[in-house]
SEPASE-944027 format. One record per residue (C-alpha): residue in three letters; chain; z, y, x. Coordinates in Angstrom, 2 decimals. Each point is the difference from the previous one (the first is absolute). Example, Ala and Ser with C-alpha at 12.3 -4.5 7.8 and 13.67 -1.06 7.14 Angstrom:
SEPASE-944027
<code:ALA | unit:A | pz:7.80 | py:-4.50 | px:12.30>
<code:SER | unit:A | pz:-0.66 | py:3.44 | px:1.37>
END
This chain:
SEPASE-944027
<code:MET | unit:A | pz:102.80 | py:77.43 | px:113.86>
<code:GLU | unit:A | pz:1.99 | py:0.28 | px:-3.22>
<code:LEU | unit:A | pz:1.18 | py:3.01 | px:-1.99>
<code:SER | unit:A | pz:2.31 | py:-0.89 | px:-2.88>
<code:PHE | unit:A | pz:1.61 | py:1.78 | px:-2.93>
<code:LYS | unit:A | pz:3.14 | py:-1.81 | px:-1.15>
<code:ASN | unit:A | pz:1.38 | py:1.14 | px:-3.37>
<code:VAL | unit:A | pz:-0.83 | py:3.62 | px:0.85>
<code:SER | unit:A | pz:0.95 | py:2.72 | px:-2.50>
<code:LYS | unit:A | pz:0.08 | py:3.78 | px:0.18>
<code:ASN | unit:A | pz:1.79 | py:2.23 | px:-2.50>
<code:TYR | unit:A | pz:-0.06 | py:3.78 | px:-0.29>
<code:GLY | unit:A | pz:3.01 | py:0.76 | px:-2.14>
<code:GLY | unit:A | pz:-0.68 | py:-1.75 | px:-3.29>
<code:ILE | unit:A | pz:-3.68 | py:-0.62 | px:0.82>
<code:VAL | unit:A | pz:-1.03 | py:-3.38 | px:1.37>
<code:ALA | unit:A | pz:-3.09 | py:0.67 | px:2.14>
<code:VAL | unit:A | pz:-0.20 | py:-3.49 | px:1.57>
<code:ASP | unit:A | pz:1.57 | py:-2.96 | px:-1.79>
<code:ASP | unit:A | pz:1.04 | py:-3.18 | px:1.86>
<code:ILE | unit:A | pz:-3.21 | py:-0.73 | px:1.92>
<code:THR | unit:A | pz:-0.35 | py:-3.14 | px:2.10>
<code:TYR | unit:A | pz:-3.28 | py:-0.57 | px:1.83>
<code:THR | unit:A | pz:-1.27 | py:-0.98 | px:3.46>
<code:MET | unit:A | pz:-3.10 | py:1.34 | px:1.77>
<code:GLU | unit:A | pz:-1.82 | py:-1.22 | px:3.08>
<code:THR | unit:A | pz:-3.24 | py:1.00 | px:1.77>
<code:GLY | unit:A | pz:-2.70 | py:1.33 | px:-2.34>
<code:VAL | unit:A | pz:-0.72 | py:2.74 | px:-2.53>
<code:TYR | unit:A | pz:2.32 | py:0.35 | px:-3.00>
<code:GLY | unit:A | pz:-0.97 | py:2.26 | px:-2.89>
<code:LEU | unit:A | pz:2.94 | py:1.46 | px:-1.93>
<code:LEU | unit:A | pz:-1.29 | py:1.06 | px:-3.42>
<code:GLY | unit:A | pz:1.82 | py:1.85 | px:-2.73>
<code:VAL | unit:A | pz:-0.19 | py:3.05 | px:-2.23>
<code:ASN | unit:A | pz:1.70 | py:3.26 | px:0.93>
<code:GLY | unit:A | pz:3.77 | py:-0.35 | px:0.06>
<code:ALA | unit:A | pz:-0.01 | py:-3.77 | px:0.57>
<code:GLY | unit:A | pz:2.18 | py:0.34 | px:3.12>
<code:LYS | unit:A | pz:-2.70 | py:-0.66 | px:2.61>
<code:THR | unit:A | pz:0.82 | py:3.00 | px:2.18>
<code:THR | unit:A | pz:3.73 | py:-0.74 | px:-0.08>
<code:LEU | unit:A | pz:-0.68 | py:-3.57 | px:1.11>
<code:MET | unit:A | pz:-2.14 | py:1.21 | px:2.88>
<code:LYS | unit:A | pz:2.51 | py:2.62 | px:1.08>
<code:MET | unit:A | pz:2.61 | py:-2.75 | px:0.32>
<code:LEU | unit:A | pz:-2.45 | py:-2.15 | px:1.93>
<code:CYS | unit:A | pz:-0.53 | py:2.92 | px:2.40>
<code:THR | unit:A | pz:3.78 | py:0.66 | px:0.32>
<code:VAL | unit:A | pz:-0.36 | py:3.44 | px:-1.58>
<code:THR | unit:A | pz:2.62 | py:-0.99 | px:-2.59>
<code:ARG | unit:A | pz:2.43 | py:-2.92 | px:-0.25>
<code:PRO | unit:A | pz:0.20 | py:-2.54 | px:-2.83>
<code:THR | unit:A | pz:2.88 | py:0.29 | px:-2.42>
<code:ALA | unit:A | pz:0.24 | py:-3.80 | px:0.11>
<code:GLY | unit:A | pz:-1.69 | py:-2.87 | px:1.84>
<code:GLU | unit:A | pz:-1.62 | py:0.03 | px:3.43>
<code:ILE | unit:A | pz:-3.41 | py:0.28 | px:1.66>
<code:THR | unit:A | pz:-0.50 | py:-2.20 | px:3.07>
<code:TRP | unit:A | pz:-2.57 | py:-0.29 | px:2.78>
<code:ASN | unit:A | pz:-0.14 | py:-3.51 | px:1.41>
<code:GLY | unit:A | pz:3.46 | py:-0.61 | px:-1.45>
<code:GLU | unit:A | pz:1.68 | py:3.19 | px:1.29>
<code:ASP | unit:A | pz:1.03 | py:2.96 | px:-2.15>
<code:ILE | unit:A | pz:-2.46 | py:2.86 | px:0.63>
<code:PHE | unit:A | pz:2.76 | py:2.63 | px:-0.11>
<code:ARG | unit:A | pz:1.93 | py:-1.84 | px:2.72>
<code:LEU | unit:A | pz:-3.14 | py:-0.33 | px:2.10>
<code:GLU | unit:A | pz:-0.44 | py:3.79 | px:-0.18>
<code:LYS | unit:A | pz:-2.46 | py:1.18 | px:2.72>
<code:ARG | unit:A | pz:-1.13 | py:-3.55 | px:0.81>
<code:TYR | unit:A | pz:-1.29 | py:-0.26 | px:-3.57>
<code:ARG | unit:A | pz:-1.41 | py:3.53 | px:-0.23>
<code:ASP | unit:A | pz:-1.98 | py:-0.62 | px:3.19>
<code:LEU | unit:A | pz:-1.89 | py:-2.68 | px:-1.96>
<code:LEU | unit:A | pz:-0.66 | py:2.29 | px:-2.95>
<code:GLY | unit:A | pz:-2.92 | py:2.27 | px:-0.91>
<code:TYR | unit:A | pz:0.47 | py:2.11 | px:-3.14>
<code:LEU | unit:A | pz:-2.34 | py:2.23 | px:-1.96>
<code:PRO | unit:A | pz:2.07 | py:1.59 | px:-2.80>
<code:GLN | unit:A | pz:-1.58 | py:1.27 | px:-3.17>
<code:ASP | unit:A | pz:0.38 | py:3.58 | px:1.22>
<code:PHE | unit:A | pz:0.13 | py:0.00 | px:3.79>
<code:GLY | unit:A | pz:0.98 | py:3.29 | px:1.57>
<code:TYR | unit:A | pz:-1.69 | py:1.80 | px:2.86>
<code:TYR | unit:A | pz:-0.04 | py:3.42 | px:1.64>
<code:PRO | unit:A | pz:-3.19 | py:1.56 | px:-1.40>
<code:ASN | unit:A | pz:-0.78 | py:2.06 | px:3.11>
<code:LEU | unit:A | pz:0.08 | py:-2.97 | px:2.36>
<code:SER | unit:A | pz:-3.30 | py:-1.52 | px:1.01>
<code:VAL | unit:A | pz:-0.60 | py:-3.65 | px:-0.82>
<code:SER | unit:A | pz:0.58 | py:-1.03 | px:3.62>
<code:ASP | unit:A | pz:3.15 | py:2.14 | px:0.33>
<code:TYR | unit:A | pz:1.36 | py:-1.48 | px:-3.22>
<code:MET | unit:A | pz:-0.66 | py:-3.53 | px:1.24>
<code:MET | unit:A | pz:1.73 | py:0.72 | px:3.31>
<code:TYR | unit:A | pz:2.92 | py:1.55 | px:-1.86>
<code:ILE | unit:A | pz:0.44 | py:-3.15 | px:-2.11>
<code:ALA | unit:A | pz:-0.35 | py:-2.15 | px:3.14>
<code:SER | unit:A | pz:2.84 | py:1.93 | px:1.64>
<code:ILE | unit:A | pz:2.21 | py:-0.58 | px:-3.05>
<code:LYS | unit:A | pz:-0.77 | py:-3.72 | px:0.25>
<code:GLY | unit:A | pz:0.92 | py:0.00 | px:3.67>
<code:ILE | unit:A | pz:-3.48 | py:-0.87 | px:1.26>
<code:ARG | unit:A | pz:-0.72 | py:1.09 | px:3.59>
<code:PRO | unit:A | pz:-2.59 | py:2.84 | px:0.19>
<code:ALA | unit:A | pz:-2.57 | py:-1.97 | px:2.03>
<code:VAL | unit:A | pz:0.22 | py:-2.94 | px:-2.44>
<code:ALA | unit:A | pz:-0.05 | py:2.37 | px:-2.99>
<code:ARG | unit:A | pz:-3.15 | py:1.79 | px:1.16>
<code:LYS | unit:A | pz:-1.85 | py:-3.28 | px:0.47>
<code:ARG | unit:A | pz:1.22 | py:-1.35 | px:-3.33>
<code:MET | unit:A | pz:-0.87 | py:3.26 | px:-1.78>
<code:LYS | unit:A | pz:-3.56 | py:-0.10 | px:1.32>
<code:GLU | unit:A | pz:-0.45 | py:-3.59 | px:-1.23>
<code:LEU | unit:A | pz:1.47 | py:0.71 | px:-3.42>
<code:LEU | unit:A | pz:-1.92 | py:3.23 | px:-0.67>
<code:GLU | unit:A | pz:-3.17 | py:-1.88 | px:0.83>
<code:MET | unit:A | pz:1.05 | py:-2.83 | px:-2.33>
<code:VAL | unit:A | pz:0.55 | py:2.38 | px:-2.94>
<code:GLY | unit:A | pz:-3.15 | py:2.01 | px:0.75>
<code:LEU | unit:A | pz:1.70 | py:3.24 | px:1.07>
<code:SER | unit:A | pz:-0.72 | py:0.22 | px:3.74>
<code:ARG | unit:A | pz:-2.23 | py:3.04 | px:-0.46>
<code:TYR | unit:A | pz:2.72 | py:1.77 | px:-2.00>
<code:LYS | unit:A | pz:2.87 | py:-0.46 | px:2.48>
<code:ASN | unit:A | pz:0.21 | py:3.75 | px:0.66>
<code:ARG | unit:A | pz:-0.18 | py:1.02 | px:-3.65>
<code:LYS | unit:A | pz:3.21 | py:1.30 | px:-1.56>
<code:MET | unit:A | pz:1.69 | py:-2.29 | px:-2.50>
<code:LYS | unit:A | pz:-0.17 | py:2.67 | px:-2.72>
<code:ALA | unit:A | pz:-3.80 | py:0.05 | px:0.31>
<code:LEU | unit:A | pz:-0.45 | py:-3.71 | px:-0.74>
<code:SER | unit:A | pz:-1.20 | py:-1.35 | px:-3.33>
<code:GLY | unit:A | pz:2.35 | py:-2.23 | px:-1.98>
<code:GLY | unit:A | pz:-1.79 | py:-3.14 | px:1.15>
<code:MET | unit:A | pz:0.05 | py:1.05 | px:3.65>
<code:ALA | unit:A | pz:3.72 | py:0.81 | px:-0.18>
<code:ARG | unit:A | pz:0.73 | py:-3.45 | px:-1.44>
<code:ARG | unit:A | pz:-1.97 | py:-1.54 | px:2.87>
<code:VAL | unit:A | pz:2.17 | py:1.92 | px:2.45>
<code:GLY | unit:A | pz:2.95 | py:-1.41 | px:-1.94>
<code:ILE | unit:A | pz:-1.21 | py:-3.53 | px:0.63>
<code:ALA | unit:A | pz:-0.57 | py:0.78 | px:3.68>
<code:GLN | unit:A | pz:3.52 | py:1.37 | px:0.49>
<code:ALA | unit:A | pz:1.45 | py:-3.05 | px:-1.73>
<code:MET | unit:A | pz:-1.85 | py:-2.22 | px:2.49>
<code:LEU | unit:A | pz:1.03 | py:1.84 | px:3.18>
<code:ASN | unit:A | pz:2.67 | py:-2.55 | px:0.91>
<code:ASN | unit:A | pz:-2.29 | py:-2.95 | px:-0.84>
<code:PRO | unit:A | pz:2.38 | py:-1.14 | px:-2.77>
<code:LYS | unit:A | pz:0.52 | py:-3.53 | px:-1.24>
<code:ILE | unit:A | pz:0.91 | py:1.39 | px:-3.44>
<code:LEU | unit:A | pz:-2.27 | py:2.63 | px:-1.59>
<code:VAL | unit:A | pz:1.28 | py:1.64 | px:-3.19>
<code:LEU | unit:A | pz:-2.38 | py:2.18 | px:-2.02>
<code:ASP | unit:A | pz:1.27 | py:1.85 | px:-3.07>
<code:GLU | unit:A | pz:-2.81 | py:1.14 | px:-2.34>
<code:PRO | unit:A | pz:-2.36 | py:0.47 | px:2.98>
<code:THR | unit:A | pz:-3.08 | py:0.91 | px:-2.06>
<code:ALA | unit:A | pz:1.65 | py:2.44 | px:-2.41>
<code:GLY | unit:A | pz:-2.29 | py:2.95 | px:-0.59>
<code:LEU | unit:A | pz:-2.95 | py:-1.43 | px:1.94>
<code:ASP | unit:A | pz:-3.54 | py:-0.17 | px:-1.32>
<code:PRO | unit:A | pz:-1.66 | py:-3.43 | px:-0.51>
<code:SER | unit:A | pz:-1.83 | py:-0.01 | px:3.35>
<code:GLU | unit:A | pz:3.21 | py:0.82 | px:1.89>
<code:ARG | unit:A | pz:1.83 | py:-2.74 | px:-1.90>
<code:ILE | unit:A | pz:-2.59 | py:-2.55 | px:1.09>
<code:ARG | unit:A | pz:0.23 | py:1.20 | px:3.61>
<code:PHE | unit:A | pz:3.78 | py:-0.21 | px:-0.16>
<code:ARG | unit:A | pz:0.02 | py:-3.53 | px:-1.43>
<code:ASN | unit:A | pz:-2.40 | py:-1.19 | px:2.69>
<code:LEU | unit:A | pz:2.21 | py:1.55 | px:2.66>
<code:ILE | unit:A | pz:3.13 | py:-1.67 | px:-1.39>
<code:SER | unit:A | pz:-1.80 | py:-3.33 | px:-0.05>
<code:GLU | unit:A | pz:-0.93 | py:0.43 | px:3.68>
<code:LEU | unit:A | pz:3.60 | py:0.85 | px:0.91>
<code:SER | unit:A | pz:1.52 | py:-2.99 | px:-1.79>
<code:GLU | unit:A | pz:-0.66 | py:-2.64 | px:2.67>
<code:ASP | unit:A | pz:3.29 | py:-1.36 | px:1.42>
<code:ARG | unit:A | pz:2.00 | py:2.49 | px:-2.05>
<code:LEU | unit:A | pz:1.94 | py:0.18 | px:-3.20>
<code:VAL | unit:A | pz:-1.54 | py:2.76 | px:-2.13>
<code:LEU | unit:A | pz:1.70 | py:1.14 | px:-3.21>
<code:LEU | unit:A | pz:-2.17 | py:2.31 | px:-2.08>
<code:SER | unit:A | pz:1.60 | py:1.67 | px:-3.01>
<code:THR | unit:A | pz:-2.27 | py:1.44 | px:-2.67>
<code:HIS | unit:A | pz:-0.69 | py:0.34 | px:-3.70>
<code:ILE | unit:A | pz:-3.77 | py:-0.03 | px:0.61>
<code:VAL | unit:A | pz:-1.21 | py:-3.56 | px:-0.49>
<code:SER | unit:A | pz:-3.16 | py:0.33 | px:2.09>
<code:ASP | unit:A | pz:2.10 | py:0.83 | px:3.07>
<code:VAL | unit:A | pz:1.29 | py:-3.57 | px:0.22>
<code:GLU | unit:A | pz:-2.50 | py:-2.07 | px:-1.99>
<code:PHE | unit:A | pz:-2.18 | py:-0.94 | px:2.97>
<code:ILE | unit:A | pz:2.38 | py:0.18 | px:2.98>
<code:ALA | unit:A | pz:3.44 | py:-1.24 | px:-1.13>
<code:GLU | unit:A | pz:0.72 | py:-3.67 | px:0.60>
<code:GLN | unit:A | pz:3.08 | py:0.19 | px:-2.23>
<code:ILE | unit:A | pz:0.58 | py:2.21 | px:-3.05>
<code:LEU | unit:A | pz:3.49 | py:1.14 | px:-1.01>
<code:LEU | unit:A | pz:0.39 | py:1.49 | px:-3.47>
<code:MET | unit:A | pz:3.00 | py:2.27 | px:-0.47>
<code:ARG | unit:A | pz:1.39 | py:1.38 | px:-3.25>
<code:GLU | unit:A | pz:3.31 | py:1.73 | px:-0.72>
<code:GLY | unit:A | pz:1.30 | py:-0.84 | px:3.46>
<code:LYS | unit:A | pz:-0.83 | py:-3.72 | px:-0.13>
<code:LEU | unit:A | pz:-2.71 | py:-2.18 | px:1.54>
<code:PHE | unit:A | pz:-1.27 | py:-2.01 | px:-2.96>
<code:TYR | unit:A | pz:-3.06 | py:-1.57 | px:1.62>
<code:THR | unit:A | pz:-0.87 | py:-1.01 | px:3.57>
<code:GLY | unit:A | pz:-3.12 | py:-1.94 | px:1.01>
<code:THR | unit:A | pz:-3.71 | py:0.31 | px:0.62>
<code:SER | unit:A | pz:-2.26 | py:2.21 | px:-2.10>
<code:GLU | unit:A | pz:-1.87 | py:-3.12 | px:-1.16>
<code:ASP | unit:A | pz:3.23 | py:-1.58 | px:-1.24>
<code:LEU | unit:A | pz:1.02 | py:3.25 | px:-1.67>
<code:ILE | unit:A | pz:-3.28 | py:0.18 | px:-1.90>
<code:ALA | unit:A | pz:0.29 | py:-3.68 | px:-0.97>
<code:SER | unit:A | pz:3.53 | py:0.61 | px:-1.34>
<code:MET | unit:A | pz:-1.15 | py:2.56 | px:-2.56>
<code:GLY | unit:A | pz:-0.22 | py:-2.36 | px:-2.98>
<code:GLU | unit:A | pz:-2.35 | py:2.41 | px:-1.75>
<code:GLU | unit:A | pz:-3.74 | py:0.33 | px:0.39>
<code:VAL | unit:A | pz:-2.16 | py:3.02 | px:0.62>
<code:TRP | unit:A | pz:-2.66 | py:1.06 | px:-2.49>
<code:THR | unit:A | pz:-2.49 | py:2.81 | px:-0.42>
<code:CYS | unit:A | pz:-1.25 | py:1.05 | px:-3.41>
<code:VAL | unit:A | pz:-1.72 | py:2.96 | px:-1.61>
<code:VAL | unit:A | pz:1.81 | py:1.46 | px:-3.00>
<code:PRO | unit:A | pz:-0.68 | py:2.98 | px:-2.31>
<code:ARG | unit:A | pz:1.43 | py:3.26 | px:1.28>
<code:GLN | unit:A | pz:2.28 | py:0.37 | px:-3.01>
<code:ASP | unit:A | pz:1.64 | py:-3.38 | px:0.74>
<code:VAL | unit:A | pz:0.97 | py:0.69 | px:3.63>
<code:ASN | unit:A | pz:3.58 | py:1.12 | px:-0.73>
<code:GLN | unit:A | pz:0.58 | py:-3.16 | px:-2.02>
<code:TYR | unit:A | pz:-0.93 | py:-2.13 | px:3.03>
<code:LEU | unit:A | pz:2.05 | py:2.15 | px:2.37>
<code:GLN | unit:A | pz:3.08 | py:-0.57 | px:-2.16>
<code:LYS | unit:A | pz:-0.54 | py:-3.75 | px:-0.33>
<code:TYR | unit:A | pz:-1.10 | py:-1.05 | px:3.51>
<code:PRO | unit:A | pz:0.44 | py:0.90 | px:3.66>
<code:VAL | unit:A | pz:-3.25 | py:1.86 | px:0.74>
<code:GLY | unit:A | pz:-1.07 | py:0.36 | px:3.62>
<code:ASN | unit:A | pz:-3.11 | py:2.11 | px:-0.46>
<code:VAL | unit:A | pz:-1.65 | py:2.18 | px:-2.66>
<code:LYS | unit:A | pz:-3.67 | py:0.84 | px:0.41>
<code:HIS | unit:A | pz:-2.25 | py:1.84 | px:-2.43>
<code:VAL | unit:A | pz:-3.32 | py:-1.82 | px:-0.42>
<code:ALA | unit:A | pz:-2.89 | py:0.01 | px:-2.43>
<code:GLY | unit:A | pz:1.21 | py:-1.34 | px:-3.32>
<code:GLY | unit:A | pz:3.71 | py:0.59 | px:0.54>
<code:VAL | unit:A | pz:2.71 | py:-0.42 | px:2.64>
<code:GLU | unit:A | pz:0.25 | py:-2.87 | px:2.47>
<code:LEU | unit:A | pz:3.56 | py:-1.22 | px:0.56>
<code:ARG | unit:A | pz:1.43 | py:-2.31 | px:2.66>
<code:ILE | unit:A | pz:2.77 | py:-1.87 | px:-1.79>
<code:LEU | unit:A | pz:2.68 | py:-2.54 | px:0.91>
<code:SER | unit:A | pz:0.49 | py:-2.57 | px:-2.75>
<code:GLU | unit:A | pz:0.60 | py:-3.72 | px:-0.44>
<code:THR | unit:A | pz:-2.78 | py:-0.11 | px:-2.60>
<code:PRO | unit:A | pz:-3.26 | py:1.95 | px:-0.43>
<code:PRO | unit:A | pz:0.96 | py:3.47 | px:-1.28>
<code:ALA | unit:A | pz:-3.35 | py:0.51 | px:-1.79>
<code:GLU | unit:A | pz:-2.98 | py:-2.04 | px:-1.11>
<code:ASN | unit:A | pz:-2.19 | py:1.36 | px:2.79>
<code:ALA | unit:A | pz:2.65 | py:-0.44 | px:2.71>
<code:ALA | unit:A | pz:-1.19 | py:-1.48 | px:3.30>
<code:ARG | unit:A | pz:2.35 | py:-1.64 | px:2.48>
<code:GLU | unit:A | pz:0.31 | py:1.71 | px:3.42>
<code:GLU | unit:A | pz:1.43 | py:-1.08 | px:3.32>
<code:ALA | unit:A | pz:3.57 | py:1.28 | px:0.43>
<code:THR | unit:A | pz:0.89 | py:2.34 | px:2.86>
<code:LEU | unit:A | pz:3.23 | py:1.10 | px:1.66>
<code:GLU | unit:A | pz:-0.17 | py:3.23 | px:-2.00>
<code:ASP | unit:A | pz:-0.02 | py:-2.04 | px:-3.21>
<code:ALA | unit:A | pz:3.17 | py:-1.75 | px:1.18>
<code:PHE | unit:A | pz:1.56 | py:3.38 | px:0.81>
<code:LEU | unit:A | pz:-0.84 | py:1.21 | px:-3.51>
<code:LEU | unit:A | pz:1.51 | py:-3.11 | px:-1.57>
<code:TYR | unit:A | pz:3.25 | py:-0.01 | px:1.98>
<code:PHE | unit:A | pz:0.63 | py:3.75 | px:0.16>
<code:GLY | unit:A | pz:-1.56 | py:1.09 | px:-3.28>
<code:GLU | unit:A | pz:-2.06 | py:2.76 | px:1.58>
<code:LYS | unit:A | pz:-2.74 | py:0.50 | px:2.54>
<code:ALA | unit:A | pz:0.74 | py:1.09 | px:3.55>
<code:GLY | unit:A | pz:-0.31 | py:3.76 | px:0.23>
<code:ASP | unit:A | pz:-0.19 | py:2.60 | px:2.73>
<code:GLU | unit:A | pz:3.41 | py:1.60 | px:-0.28>
<code:ASN | unit:A | pz:2.61 | py:-1.18 | px:2.47>
<code:VAL | unit:A | pz:3.55 | py:1.05 | px:-0.69>
<code:GLU | unit:A | pz:2.57 | py:-2.63 | px:0.98>
<code:VAL | unit:A | pz:3.66 | py:-0.72 | px:-0.59>
END
């Protein structure tokens, strides 16, 4: 099982959204990290045959996915950033509607729907209208519909956007359960979404993949160390201008800063263990936020 990007680019007029990407994925969970506008959504839309590359090709086991057409799409499960639904349909009616679009026989679809709604914890809500679901419940329906055809490739674009922390944890656990014998590509700008479940991390900036590897290797590649120190309140801006600062916390006696630096940034600085969020801060120059507008 091999999904490959070969010199893939995508241009919109004079804007280069994806720039000459070459990379191969196999079974496992891949976390695609980048700030808003990095080109993540464009890359995933090409992977899902929603849009074609301007240059290069995407292949599945050596065959162009656009030539494979339905044979490829039958292997694909896709949860877009904003998935559409008819608000007045019940959860079960919506699932059956999607199953019909995917060409799944009704008897098979009903059995599969029952299994999936139980898996995502929504069996008791199968008769509730989609418009009456919370954001977290709607995203769980999104996962369920993406899994109706038991896909070999599961593509999730910003799946936890707008969810509260407990729903994010539930969602990550669910994705981890679904990853066995599948290729799962999870696009996000929220580091915690991939920190504990992604086997491979892909960092994307300005349309390019500039790092691929494990989270441990990414952290080890930083070249700068992580420190915490307490500084006077009046000196905080000075530190913010001089160093990448991952956290600012008001404490007794001043302000505690989490700083990336090759050398101790203050006399009272204590070395801390680096995290994936520290690496994100170093390579992207800002912390992962909660907004999610993509190119």
